[in-house]
C-alpha positions as CSV (number, residue, x, y, z in Angstrom):
1,M,0.0,0.0,0.0
2,A,1.4,3.4,-1.0
3,A,2.2,5.9,1.7
4,M,-0.1,8.9,2.1
5,K,1.3,12.1,0.7
6,I,0.5,15.8,1.3
7,A,-0.8,17.1,-2.1
8,D,-1.8,20.7,-1.4
9,A,-1.5,23.5,1.1
10,R,-3.8,26.5,1.5
11,T,-3.5,29.5,3.8
12,Y,-6.3,31.6,5.4
13,V,-5.6,35.0,6.9
14,V,-8.8,35.7,8.8
15,A,-9.8,39.1,10.3
16,N,-11.0,38.7,13.9
17,P,-13.9,41.2,14.2
18,P,-14.2,43.6,17.1
19,P,-13.5,43.5,20.0
20,H,-10.5,41.5,18.5
21,Y,-10.0,39.4,21.6
22,G,-7.3,36.9,20.5
23,G,-5.7,39.3,18.0
24,R,-6.7,41.3,15.0
25,Y,-6.2,38.4,12.6
26,W,-5.5,34.7,12.6
27,I,-3.4,32.6,10.2
28,F,-4.6,29.1,9.4
29,L,-2.9,26.5,7.2
30,K,-4.9,23.6,5.6
31,L,-3.0,20.6,4.3
32,I,-4.7,18.1,2.0
33,T,-3.5,14.6,1.3
34,D,-3.6,12.7,-2.0
35,D,-6.6,10.8,-0.7
36,G,-8.5,13.8,0.3
37,I,-7.9,14.0,4.1
38,E,-7.6,17.6,5.4
39,G,-5.7,18.8,8.4
40,I,-5.7,22.3,9.9
41,G,-3.0,24.2,11.8
42,E,-2.4,27.7,13.1
43,A,0.7,29.9,13.2
44,Y,1.0,32.3,16.1
45,S,2.2,35.9,16.2
46,I,4.8,36.1,13.4
47,P,6.3,39.6,13.4
48,F,5.7,40.3,9.7
49,H,2.6,41.5,7.8
50,P,0.3,38.5,7.3
51,R,0.6,38.7,3.5
52,V,4.4,38.1,3.9
53,V,3.6,35.2,6.2
54,E,1.5,33.7,3.5
55,H,4.6,33.6,1.3
56,M,6.7,32.2,4.1
57,I,4.2,29.3,4.6
58,A,4.0,28.7,0.8
59,D,7.8,28.6,0.6
60,V,8.2,26.1,3.4
61,C,5.3,23.9,2.1
62,G,6.6,24.1,-1.5
63,R,10.1,23.0,-0.6
64,H,9.5,20.6,2.2
65,V,5.8,19.7,2.8
66,I,4.2,18.9,-0.5
67,G,4.9,15.3,-1.3
68,A,5.8,14.4,2.3
69,D,4.2,11.7,4.3
70,P,2.2,13.4,7.1
71,F,2.8,10.4,9.4
72,K,6.5,11.0,9.4
73,I,6.3,14.0,11.7
74,E,9.7,13.6,13.4
75,C,11.5,13.5,10.0
76,L,9.5,16.3,8.4
77,W,10.0,18.4,11.5
78,R,13.8,18.0,11.5
79,V,14.0,18.8,7.8
80,V,12.2,22.1,8.2
81,Y,14.0,22.9,11.5
82,S,17.3,22.4,9.9
83,S,16.6,24.2,6.6
84,G,19.4,26.7,5.8
85,Y,21.8,24.7,7.9
86,T,21.3,27.1,10.9
87,Q,19.9,24.5,13.4
88,R,18.7,27.7,15.1
89,P,15.4,28.7,13.4
90,D,13.8,31.9,14.6
91,T,10.4,32.3,16.0
92,S,8.9,33.0,12.6
93,L,10.0,29.7,11.0
94,M,9.1,27.9,14.2
95,A,5.5,29.3,13.9
96,V,5.3,28.1,10.3
97,L,6.6,24.7,11.4
98,S,4.1,24.6,14.2
99,A,1.2,25.1,11.8
100,V,2.5,22.4,9.5
101,E,3.0,20.0,12.3
102,M,-0.4,20.7,13.9
103,A,-2.1,20.0,10.5
104,C,-0.2,16.8,10.1
105,W,-1.5,15.5,13.5
106,D,-5.0,16.5,12.5
107,I,-4.6,14.4,9.3
108,I,-3.2,11.4,11.3
109,G,-6.0,11.5,13.8
110,K,-8.6,11.6,11.1
111,A,-6.9,8.8,9.2
112,L,-6.9,6.6,12.3
113,D,-10.2,7.9,13.6
114,K,-8.7,8.9,16.9
115,P,-8.3,12.2,18.8
116,V,-4.6,13.3,18.9
117,Y,-4.5,12.9,22.6
118,E,-5.1,9.2,22.2
119,L,-2.0,9.0,19.9
120,L,0.3,10.9,22.3
121,G,-0.1,8.6,25.3
122,G,-3.9,8.5,25.9
123,Q,-6.3,10.7,27.7
124,V,-5.4,11.6,31.3
125,H,-7.8,14.4,32.1
126,E,-11.5,14.2,31.4
127,R,-11.9,17.9,31.7
128,L,-9.4,20.8,31.8
129,R,-9.4,23.7,34.2
130,S,-9.4,27.0,32.3
131,Y,-8.8,30.7,33.0
132,T,-9.3,34.0,31.2
133,Y,-7.9,37.5,31.2
134,L,-10.2,40.2,32.6
135,Y,-11.6,41.7,29.3
136,P,-14.2,44.5,28.9
137,D,-17.7,43.5,28.1
138,P,-17.8,42.6,24.4
139,A,-21.1,44.6,24.2
140,D,-19.1,47.7,25.3
141,P,-15.4,47.1,24.5
142,D,-14.6,50.8,24.7
143,D,-15.3,50.6,28.5
144,T,-11.7,49.7,29.4
145,R,-12.0,50.5,33.1
146,V,-11.3,46.8,33.8
147,Y,-7.7,47.6,32.7
148,T,-7.2,50.7,34.8
149,D,-9.7,50.6,37.7
150,P,-9.2,47.9,40.4
151,D,-12.8,48.1,41.5
152,A,-14.0,47.4,37.9
153,A,-11.5,44.6,37.7
154,A,-12.7,43.1,40.9
155,E,-16.3,43.3,39.8
156,K,-15.5,41.5,36.5
157,A,-13.5,38.9,38.4
158,A,-16.4,38.2,40.7
159,A,-18.8,37.9,37.7
160,L,-16.4,35.3,36.2
161,V,-16.3,33.3,39.4
162,A,-20.1,33.3,39.3
163,Q,-19.8,31.7,35.8
164,G,-17.6,29.0,37.1
165,F,-14.1,30.2,36.6
166,T,-11.6,29.3,39.3
167,A,-8.8,31.5,38.0
168,V,-8.5,34.9,36.3
169,K,-5.5,36.8,35.0
170,F,-4.7,40.5,34.6
171,D,-1.7,42.8,33.9
172,P,-1.9,46.1,35.7
173,V,1.8,46.9,35.4
174,G,1.4,48.7,32.0
175,P,2.4,48.0,28.4
176,Y,5.8,46.6,27.5
177,T,8.1,48.7,25.4
178,A,11.1,48.4,23.1
179,F,13.2,49.6,26.1
180,D,12.4,46.9,28.6
181,P,13.4,45.7,31.1
182,R,13.0,48.7,33.4
183,Q,12.3,49.6,37.0
184,L,8.6,50.2,37.6
185,S,7.5,53.6,38.9
186,L,6.1,53.9,42.4
187,E,2.7,54.6,40.8
188,A,2.9,51.3,38.8
189,L,3.9,49.3,41.9
190,A,1.1,50.8,44.0
191,R,-1.4,50.2,41.2
192,S,-0.4,46.6,40.8
193,E,-0.7,45.9,44.5
194,R,-4.0,47.6,44.7
195,F,-5.4,45.5,41.8
196,V,-4.3,42.3,43.4
197,R,-5.6,43.2,46.8
198,T,-9.0,44.4,45.5
199,V,-9.5,41.3,43.3
200,R,-8.5,39.0,46.1
201,E,-11.0,40.6,48.4
202,A,-13.7,40.2,45.7
203,V,-13.0,36.5,45.0
204,G,-11.7,35.2,48.3
205,D,-10.4,31.7,48.2
206,K,-12.8,30.7,45.4
207,C,-10.4,31.8,42.6
208,D,-6.7,31.9,41.9
209,I,-5.1,35.1,40.8
210,L,-2.7,35.0,37.9
211,F,-0.5,38.0,37.7
212,G,0.4,38.5,34.0
213,T,3.3,40.6,32.8
214,H,5.3,40.7,29.6
215,G,8.9,41.0,30.6
216,Q,8.7,44.7,31.5
217,M,11.0,44.6,34.6
218,T,14.6,44.2,35.6
219,P,15.2,41.4,38.1
220,A,15.5,44.0,40.9
221,G,12.3,45.6,39.8
222,A,10.4,42.3,39.6
223,I,11.6,41.3,43.1
224,R,10.3,44.7,44.5
225,L,6.9,44.0,42.9
226,A,6.8,40.4,44.0
227,R,7.3,41.3,47.6
228,R,4.2,43.6,47.4
229,L,2.1,40.8,45.8
230,E,3.1,37.9,48.0
231,P,0.5,38.5,50.8
232,Y,-2.3,37.9,48.3
233,D,-0.9,34.5,47.2
234,P,-1.1,34.7,43.4
235,L,-0.8,31.3,41.6
236,W,1.9,32.7,39.4
237,F,4.0,35.8,38.4
238,E,4.2,35.6,34.6
239,E,7.3,36.4,32.6
240,P,8.6,39.0,35.1
241,V,11.7,39.7,33.0
242,P,12.3,39.3,29.2
243,P,12.6,35.7,28.2
244,E,16.1,35.6,26.6
245,N,18.0,35.9,29.9
246,V,17.2,32.7,31.9
247,A,19.6,33.5,34.7
248,A,17.8,36.8,35.3
249,M,14.5,35.0,35.6
250,A,16.0,32.4,37.9
251,E,17.2,35.3,40.1
252,V,13.6,36.4,40.5
253,A,12.4,32.8,41.1
254,R,14.8,32.4,44.0
255,A,13.7,35.7,45.6
256,T,10.0,35.2,45.7
257,R,7.5,32.7,47.1
258,I,5.2,33.3,44.1
259,P,5.7,30.6,41.4
260,I,7.1,32.0,38.2
261,A,5.4,31.1,34.9
262,T,7.0,31.7,31.4
263,G,7.1,30.3,27.9
264,E,4.8,32.1,25.5
265,R,7.8,33.7,23.7
266,L,10.1,30.7,23.8
267,V,10.4,28.1,21.0
268,G,11.6,24.5,21.0
269,K,12.8,22.1,23.6
270,H,16.3,23.6,23.9
271,E,15.0,27.0,25.1
272,F,12.7,25.3,27.6
273,A,15.4,23.0,28.8
274,R,17.5,26.0,29.8
275,V,14.6,27.3,31.9
276,L,14.2,24.0,33.6
277,E,18.0,23.5,34.2
278,A,18.1,27.0,35.8
279,R,15.0,26.4,37.9
280,A,13.7,29.7,36.5
281,A,10.0,28.7,36.4
282,A,7.5,26.4,38.1
283,I,5.0,26.6,35.3
284,L,5.7,26.5,31.5
285,Q,3.3,28.3,29.1
286,M,4.2,27.1,25.6
287,A,2.3,28.5,22.7
288,L,1.6,25.6,20.4
289,G,1.4,27.8,17.3
290,R,5.0,29.0,17.9
291,V,6.8,26.4,20.0
292,G,7.1,23.8,17.3
293,G,3.8,22.0,17.4
294,L,2.2,19.2,19.4
295,L,5.0,16.7,19.5
296,E,7.6,19.3,20.5
297,A,5.3,20.6,23.2
298,K,4.7,17.0,24.4
299,K,8.5,16.6,24.7
300,I,8.7,19.8,26.7
301,A,5.9,18.7,28.9
302,A,7.8,15.5,29.6
303,M,11.0,17.3,30.5
304,A,8.9,19.5,32.8
305,E,7.3,16.5,34.4
306,A,10.8,15.2,35.3
307,H,11.5,18.5,37.1
308,Y,8.1,18.5,38.8
309,V,7.1,21.6,36.8
310,Q,3.6,22.0,35.4
311,I,2.3,23.2,32.1
312,A,-0.3,25.9,31.4
313,P,-0.3,26.5,27.6
314,H,-0.7,30.0,26.4
315,L,-3.5,31.1,24.1
316,Y,-4.0,34.6,22.6
317,C,-4.9,33.7,19.0
318,G,-7.5,31.6,17.2
319,P,-9.3,28.5,18.2
320,I,-7.1,26.1,16.1
321,E,-4.1,26.6,18.4
322,G,-6.6,26.4,21.2
323,A,-7.8,23.0,19.9
324,A,-4.1,21.8,19.7
325,N,-3.5,23.0,23.3
326,I,-6.5,21.0,24.5
327,Q,-5.1,17.8,22.8
328,L,-1.8,18.3,24.6
329,C,-3.4,19.1,28.0
330,A,-5.7,16.1,27.9
331,C,-2.7,13.7,27.7
332,S,-0.2,15.4,29.9
333,P,-0.1,14.3,33.6
334,N,1.5,17.6,34.7
335,F,-1.2,19.8,33.2
336,L,-2.2,22.7,35.5
337,I,-4.6,25.0,33.7
338,Q,-5.4,26.2,30.1
339,E,-5.8,29.8,29.0
340,G,-8.9,30.8,27.0
341,I,-10.7,33.8,25.8
342,E,-13.5,33.9,28.4
343,T,-15.8,30.9,27.6
344,W,-14.6,30.2,24.0
345,G,-17.6,31.9,22.5
346,G,-17.9,34.8,20.0
347,F,-15.9,34.5,16.8
348,H,-13.8,31.7,18.3
349,A,-17.0,29.6,18.2
350,E,-18.4,31.1,15.0
351,I,-15.4,30.1,12.9
352,L,-15.7,26.5,13.9
353,K,-18.3,24.0,12.7
354,T,-18.6,22.7,16.2
355,P,-17.5,25.1,19.0
356,I,-15.1,24.0,21.7
357,Q,-17.1,22.9,24.7
358,W,-16.7,24.9,27.9
359,Q,-18.7,24.0,31.1
360,D,-18.6,25.5,34.6
361,G,-15.0,26.7,34.3
362,Y,-13.7,23.6,32.5
363,I,-13.0,22.7,28.9
364,I,-14.3,19.3,27.8
365,P,-11.8,17.6,25.4
366,P,-13.6,16.6,22.1
367,R,-13.9,12.9,21.1
368,A,-13.8,13.7,17.4
369,P,-10.7,12.5,15.5
370,G,-7.6,14.7,14.9
371,L,-7.7,18.1,16.6
372,G,-11.4,17.6,17.2
373,V,-12.5,20.8,15.4
374,E,-13.3,21.8,11.8
375,L,-12.7,25.2,10.4
376,D,-15.8,26.8,8.8
377,E,-14.2,27.9,5.6
378,A,-17.3,29.9,4.5
379,V,-16.9,32.0,7.7
380,A,-13.2,32.3,7.1
381,A,-13.8,33.4,3.5
382,A,-16.3,36.0,4.7
383,H,-13.8,37.6,7.0
384,P,-10.6,38.2,5.0
385,Y,-8.0,40.3,6.7
386,T,-7.4,43.6,4.7
387,G,-5.7,45.7,7.3
388,E,-2.2,47.0,7.5
389,A,-1.5,46.8,11.2
390,L,0.6,44.0,12.6
391,H,-0.7,41.6,15.2
392,L,-1.3,43.3,18.5
393,E,-2.3,41.7,21.8
394,M,-5.4,43.6,23.1
395,H,-4.2,43.3,26.7
396,D,-1.0,45.2,25.7
397,R,-2.9,48.4,25.9
398,P,-1.7,51.9,27.1
399,L,-2.5,52.9,30.6
């Protein structure tokens, strides 16, 4: 019997309508085999215009993917990873590779009529604890007080707890800049402490607080802030310093009782291995649309397991990466919690033929084969991205 081959690749750049939670656009890749099986993947946050990204995906697929056997993921992964003989691909190539790899797993699962999690060790978790950022009400997204007013944030957090959430995240430090890391101002320190105190008072012990930052601080500045936050027992302090200096993050980890979380801007097993070796974090937040795909993320999860470190995959993009995250989490013993965009509704649900199931604070892993979701291509075609702005995260807003 002849081996299955990938015969075609198609890219979709989809505009995410207002309020743009999850980004202004999403980039999906569909691979089609010679016997008609289709697989979908997603590339996350490539720092080029999406039309350039389309050409990048077409180049990789044309040179390495078309004609390849989708079952031979390890081999295909190494070929793309090593292209150009650098052995050090940047985040852009890794994001393209992630989309390709994700789509291959979707094909494999459909060919075998199994969810991907059953092919990566089998299901461990019947449901997955989830959290969300504190976002403005989609009906009034211009009301951004939840970002600047601790009382509005606390009110929103209490409402989410009433919906079933057991963890919420927010970032009151302020936007990151090209000149980070920096010392925070006394105003920013006081604002951050006030946010955490007010939210803690509103949710009590019914909800974990996840303190999100984006590498804005020097180690000394992060330690100053952590000492203010410790009395309120956050579940984590996220990426307190930029991710490229693991020793600096380890310095923060040693100086605070708050667990450090990091990983959304890291790629590949080698970068995560350095974090683990330095004991720089207790929680890893790989983004599957950037890290290298599902198998690479599973390897990272296994390394973390050996260090008694947990995983909490990052999500600020479209629902295809979200679906891949769910597959990984369902089969990983050291899973802690999964990020989502509130309850996975809105456009995240509209663009899928069957929405991701969320119930009382938990995601229910699908039993359908592959990634368990199908892109509604009619909806994707009806929302082409025509803008000029690069991808921006909506929670990276000015204060």
